[in-house]
C-alpha positions in Angstrom: 68.4 -19.3 6.1 67.6 -18.2 2.4 65.2 -20.1 0.9 67.5 -22.0 -2.5 65.0 -21.5 -5.1 64.8 -17.4 -3.8 67.9 -17.2 -4.4 67.6 -19.5 -8.0 64.4 -16.8 -8.7 66.7 -13.6 -7.9 69.2 -15.5 -10.7 66.6 -15.7 -13.1 65.1 -12.4 -12.5 69.0 -10.6 -14.0 68.7 -13.4 -16.6 65.5 -12.3 -18.2 66.0 -8.8 -17.4 63.0 -8.6 -15.1 64.4 -6.1 -13.0 62.9 -6.7 -9.8 62.8 -3.3 -8.1 60.7 -1.9 -5.0 58.1 -0.3 -6.4 57.2 3.4 -6.1 53.9 4.1 -3.4 50.8 3.7 -4.9 49.3 6.4 -6.5 46.5 7.5 -8.9 45.9 4.3 -10.9 45.0 4.4 -14.0 41.4 4.2 -15.3 41.5 1.1 -17.1 42.5 -0.6 -14.5 40.0 0.4 -12.1 37.6 -0.7 -14.7 39.7 -4.3 -14.9 39.0 -4.4 -11.2 35.6 -3.6 -11.3 34.9 -6.6 -14.3 36.7 -8.6 -12.1 35.3 -8.4 -9.7 31.5 -9.1 -11.0 33.2 -12.5 -12.5 34.6 -13.2 -8.6 31.4 -13.2 -7.2 29.4 -15.3 -9.6 32.6 -17.8 -8.8 31.8 -17.7 -5.1 28.0 -17.8 -5.7 28.7 -20.7 -7.7 30.8 -22.5 -5.2 28.4 -21.5 -2.1 25.6 -23.6 -4.7 27.7 -26.6 -4.8 28.3 -26.7 -1.1 24.2 -26.1 -0.7 23.7 -29.1 -3.1 26.6 -31.0 -1.6 25.0 -30.9 2.0 21.5 -32.0 0.2 22.7 -34.9 -1.3 24.8 -36.0 2.3 21.6 -35.8 4.0 19.7 -38.4 1.8 22.7 -40.1 1.9 23.5 -40.0 -2.3 27.3 -40.9 -2.4 27.3 -40.1 -6.4 25.1 -36.8 -5.8 27.5 -35.5 -3.4 30.8 -36.3 -4.9 29.6 -34.8 -7.9 28.3 -31.3 -5.7 31.7 -31.3 -4.1 33.7 -31.2 -7.5 31.0 -28.9 -8.9 32.1 -26.7 -6.2 35.6 -27.6 -5.9 36.2 -25.9 -9.5 35.1 -22.2 -8.9 36.5 -22.3 -5.8 40.0 -23.3 -7.3 39.5 -20.4 -10.2 39.0 -17.8 -7.0 42.2 -18.7 -5.4 44.0 -15.6 -7.0 42.2 -13.6 -4.4 40.6 -15.8 -1.3 43.9 -16.1 0.6 45.1 -12.8 -0.2 42.3 -11.1 1.0 39.9 -13.3 2.8 42.0 -14.6 4.7 40.1 -16.4 7.5 37.6 -17.4 5.5 40.0 -19.1 3.3 41.7 -21.1 6.2 38.4 -22.5 7.4 37.5 -23.4 3.6 40.2 -24.8 2.5 43.1 -25.3 4.7 45.3 -27.8 2.4 47.8 -28.9 3.1 46.0 -29.3 6.6 43.1 -30.7 5.9 41.1 -30.9 9.1 38.4 -28.9 7.9 36.7 -27.6 4.7 36.9 -29.0 1.4 39.7 -31.7 2.1 38.3 -32.7 5.3 35.1 -33.5 2.9 36.7 -34.7 0.4 38.5 -37.4 1.6 35.6 -39.1 3.4 33.6 -39.0 0.1 36.5 -40.9 -2.3 37.3 -43.1 0.1 33.3 -44.2 0.7 33.1 -43.5 4.3 31.1 -40.2 4.7 29.7 -40.9 7.8 29.4 -38.2 10.7 30.7 -35.2 7.7 27.5 -33.4 8.0 28.9 -30.6 10.7 31.6 -30.0 8.0 29.4 -30.1 5.5 27.0 -28.0 7.1 30.4 -25.5 8.0 31.6 -25.6 4.3 28.0 -24.5 3.4 28.0 -21.6 5.8 31.5 -20.4 5.1 31.1 -20.5 1.3 27.5 -18.4 2.0 29.7 -15.7 4.1 31.9 -15.3 1.7 28.9 -14.6 -0.9 28.0 -11.8 1.8 31.1 -10.4 2.4 32.8 -10.3 -1.4 30.0 -8.0 -2.1 30.3 -5.8 0.5 34.2 -5.1 0.4 35.3 -6.6 -3.3 38.1 -6.5 -4.7 41.3 -4.5 -5.0 44.5 -4.1 -7.6 47.0 -4.8 -5.2 45.0 -8.0 -3.3 44.8 -9.1 -6.4 48.5 -8.9 -8.0 49.6 -10.2 -4.6 47.6 -13.2 -4.6 48.6 -13.6 -8.3 51.2 -13.6 -7.6 51.8 -16.1 -5.2 49.3 -18.7 -6.9 51.1 -18.5 -9.6 54.8 -19.1 -7.3 52.4 -22.0 -5.3 51.9 -23.8 -8.3 55.7 -23.9 -9.6 56.6 -24.7 -5.7 54.4 -27.6 -4.6 50.9 -28.4 -6.8 53.4 -29.4 -9.7 54.1 -32.4 -7.4 50.5 -33.1 -7.6 49.0 -34.2 -4.2 46.2 -31.3 -3.0 43.4 -33.5 -3.9 44.5 -37.1 -4.4 41.5 -38.3 -2.5 39.1 -37.3 -5.9 41.9 -37.6 -8.7 41.7 -33.5 -9.0 44.7 -32.3 -8.6 45.5 -31.6 -12.2 42.1 -30.2 -12.5 42.7 -28.2 -9.4 45.9 -26.5 -11.2 44.2 -25.8 -14.6 41.3 -23.9 -12.6 44.2 -21.8 -10.6 45.8 -20.9 -13.8 42.5 -20.5 -15.7 41.9 -17.9 -12.6 45.5 -16.5 -13.0 44.9 -16.0 -17.0 41.5 -14.3 -16.1 42.9 -12.0 -13.7 45.9 -11.1 -15.7 43.3 -10.8 -18.8 40.8 -8.7 -17.3 42.9 -6.6 -14.8 46.5 -5.8 -15.6 47.6 -6.8 -19.4 45.1 -4.0 -20.5 47.2 -1.3 -18.9 51.0 -3.2 -18.6 50.7 -3.4 -22.5 50.7 0.6 -22.9 53.2 1.0 -19.8 55.6 -1.6 -20.7 54.4 -3.7 -23.7 57.8 -5.8 -23.5 56.9 -7.0 -20.0 53.5 -7.6 -20.8 54.4 -9.9 -23.9 56.7 -11.8 -21.4 53.8 -12.4 -19.2 52.0 -13.7 -21.6 54.3 -16.1 -22.9 55.3 -17.7 -19.4 51.5 -18.1 -19.4 51.4 -19.8 -22.7 53.5 -22.2 -21.3 52.2 -23.2 -18.4 49.0 -23.1 -20.0 50.4 -26.1 -22.5 52.7 -27.7 -19.7 49.2 -29.2 -18.3 47.1 -29.3 -21.5 48.0 -33.0 -20.5 46.4 -36.6 -20.3 46.8 -36.8 -16.6 48.9 -35.2 -13.6 51.8 -38.0 -14.4 52.8 -36.3 -17.8 53.1 -33.2 -16.5 56.5 -31.9 -17.5 57.4 -30.8 -14.1 60.7 -28.9 -14.9 59.1 -26.2 -17.7 56.0 -26.2 -15.3 58.0 -25.0 -12.4 60.4 -22.5 -14.3 57.5 -21.0 -16.5 56.1 -20.4 -12.9 58.7 -18.9 -11.5 59.2 -16.5 -14.6 55.5 -15.7 -14.4 55.4 -14.9 -10.9 58.8 -12.7 -11.9 57.0 -10.8 -14.3 53.8 -10.1 -12.3 56.0 -8.7 -9.3 58.0 -6.4 -11.9 54.8 -5.4 -13.2 54.0 -3.7 -10.2 55.7 -0.5 -10.8 54.4 0.4 -14.2 51.0 -0.8 -12.5 51.2 1.7 -9.7 51.0 -0.6 -7.4 53.5 -2.1 -4.6 55.6 -5.2 -5.4 54.2 -8.7 -4.2 56.2 -10.8 -1.9 55.8 -14.4 -3.3 56.3 -16.2 0.4 53.3 -16.1 2.4 
């Protein structure tokens, strides 16, 4: 059965003239795109390292029964994880499923979150140790395998769509109360990828599409720049996320990449 939201997306694409077409097979990429991927990869390595370091501190705080310190370490680690979701699920799916299997909170960040912020962290030591180990492994793998322009376009478009699809309604990190912060960190990651990797080349290849994407990104950033989750204008956020996801999808042809799917 066709997802009604995808039917609406087709109408949106036609209305704004994005012309979602099947992209040509990837060919030689502009040096600007390769340079952007290299620059963003360096940033991504730092983010994963900070997420890992926060998880190690979390493990240390749990070991000495420091609940406040453990909560602070979880929050610290989670910030950089959320900023990295432009590539975690797309390029490192097995690690992503172990580290952040939301909404199935049987392991990783959200299992730990539920116990920590409910005030009953007893018995979470194995889960915390596993989180630190998986993030340590991620830190090693990203240095070995890096990132790709195609993977970043796929992951960024999907994350953008997901923000409007379900994150706008809140609830991802209900126990810690950081659902709005999660969205802000997701959007920061999206902005970083677009600014560093795709926008410079897109401005030369298709200035109008680059401007459309930047405009929708600004709408999203304004929509989540509110004091609390209940103040988010969800219809505006959803529509802007749809339009940005479609703009990213449409950019594939100009970038010499394949058009990403917006579904998992």
